[in-house]
C-alpha positions, 0 to 999 in steps of 0.5 A: 569580204573577198581575199584572194590570198587566203587560198594561196593564189593572190599577191601576198601568197609568200607572206601567207605561206610563210606565216601559216595557213589560213582557216580558210585554206581548204588543203591540209598543212604541206598541200595547197590548191594548184595554180592555173597552169599546174594542169597544163592547158586543154591542148596539153599533150599530157591530157591525151594519155587518159582512160575514160571510165564509167564515172571519171578519167584516169590520167597518170600524167596529170595526177591520177583519177578524176571522178565525175563528182558534178557540183553544187550550184548556187541554187543549192542543188547538185548537178552533172554528177556522173557526167562532169567534174569540176576542180578549183585552182588557187588562181583568182580572176578579180574579187569573186571569180576564180579559174577551174579545171572541167573534165566531162565523162568523154574525157574533154578537158576545159579550163574556165573561170566562174564565180567562187560561190559555186561548190566544186571539188578541190584537189590538193597538191604537195607544196614541195614535191 
């Protein structure tokens, strides 16, 4: 069963947030996954204000440090550790695909879509900053 509303990005988001968090929501109360566009896009000038470190990217304009933690792929193995970071958004693309932010070790930024069965990092943001 796939329900895009469980992470706060579907059609019933306001209803879900009014009644409380789902047990499937990975963020604590008062926080949520950012929607697609919360980080701007790859051409956003705010992404040019960054410091590339040995294992991540520091960008004060976009919320601080983004470690290149890699991902766990569907084959149950860890990959890209130290060279890329991946963060889910709350934005679904159909029933089994969602949008994510990808940052490489050299600071390149991409916004892509992937099957939700991949294990990527999450970065919770305040619901009412």
